[in-house]
C-alpha positions as CSV (number, residue, x, y, z in Angstrom):
1,M,21.9,3.7,-14.9
2,T,19.9,2.9,-18.0
3,S,15.5,3.8,-17.6
4,R,12.7,3.5,-18.7
5,T,9.2,4.5,-18.4
6,T,6.7,2.3,-19.1
7,E,2.6,3.0,-19.3
8,T,-0.4,1.1,-18.2
9,I,-4.2,1.8,-17.5
10,V,-5.7,1.4,-13.8
11,R,-9.0,1.5,-13.2
12,F,-11.7,2.2,-10.2
13,T,-14.9,1.2,-9.8
14,S,-15.3,4.3,-7.1
15,P,-14.3,7.6,-6.3
16,F,-11.1,7.4,-4.5
17,H,-8.4,9.8,-2.4
18,L,-4.9,10.1,-3.1
19,P,-2.3,11.6,-0.9
20,G,-1.2,15.4,-2.3
21,F,-4.6,15.8,-4.3
22,D,-7.3,18.3,-3.3
23,G,-10.2,16.2,-3.4
24,A,-11.3,12.7,-4.3
25,Q,-11.2,11.7,-7.5
26,P,-13.7,9.9,-9.6
27,A,-14.2,6.8,-10.7
28,R,-12.5,6.0,-14.4
29,E,-9.5,4.6,-16.5
30,Y,-6.6,6.8,-15.4
31,R,-3.2,6.5,-17.3
32,V,-0.3,6.0,-14.8
33,D,3.5,5.9,-16.1
34,Y,6.3,4.3,-14.2
35,D,9.7,5.3,-14.4
36,E,12.0,2.5,-13.5
37,E,15.9,1.1,-13.5
38,L,17.6,-1.6,-14.5
39,I,18.9,-3.8,-11.9
40,D,22.4,-5.1,-12.8
41,S,22.0,-9.1,-12.8
42,V,24.5,-10.9,-13.8
43,S,21.7,-13.8,-15.3
44,R,19.3,-11.7,-16.6
45,L,17.0,-8.2,-17.7
46,A,15.1,-7.0,-14.6
47,W,13.7,-3.5,-13.8
48,R,12.8,-1.8,-11.1
49,Q,9.9,0.7,-10.0
50,I,11.1,3.8,-8.5
51,G,8.8,6.0,-9.2
52,A,4.7,6.7,-10.5
53,F,2.8,9.4,-12.1
54,I,-1.3,9.5,-12.7
55,H,-2.4,11.8,-15.3
56,L,-5.3,13.7,-14.3
57,P,-7.8,14.1,-16.0
58,A,-9.4,10.7,-16.2
59,I,-8.9,9.7,-19.9
60,A,-12.7,9.7,-20.6
61,T,-13.3,13.2,-19.2
62,Q,-13.4,16.0,-21.7
63,S,-10.7,19.1,-20.7
64,S,-8.8,21.3,-22.3
65,T,-6.0,20.8,-19.9
66,Q,-3.8,17.8,-18.4
67,Q,-1.5,17.7,-16.3
68,M,0.5,14.6,-14.6
69,M,0.5,14.2,-11.0
70,P,3.4,12.1,-8.9
71,I,2.2,9.5,-7.2
72,S,3.4,7.2,-4.4
73,L,3.6,3.2,-5.6
74,S,2.2,1.9,-2.1
75,A,-0.3,4.5,-1.9
76,L,-1.6,3.8,-5.4
77,E,-1.6,-0.1,-5.2
78,T,-3.1,0.7,-1.6
79,A,-6.1,2.6,-3.2
80,L,-6.4,0.0,-6.0
81,E,-6.6,-2.9,-4.1
82,K,-9.2,-0.9,-1.6
83,D,-11.3,0.0,-4.7
84,H,-10.9,-4.1,-6.1
85,K,-12.0,-5.5,-2.4
86,P,-15.7,-7.0,-2.7
87,S,-17.9,-5.0,-0.4
């Protein structure tokens, strides 16, 4: 099956928690990579997200080390919705 990785930037305006992380991550912009696989379709090309990785630390943070952490697609969506909800 054909697969690809796409990249996007997500922005958190408040510190946020994701399952599996030691603590809250600071409010900033983060690079997220999505692994996708091609869905067999007769009429057009379609891709399904099958995994995601967030790059730590945040983009604007000066650090000599970087890591990619696997994250749940639903947990990321929930955290972003919570962050963008008017208070």
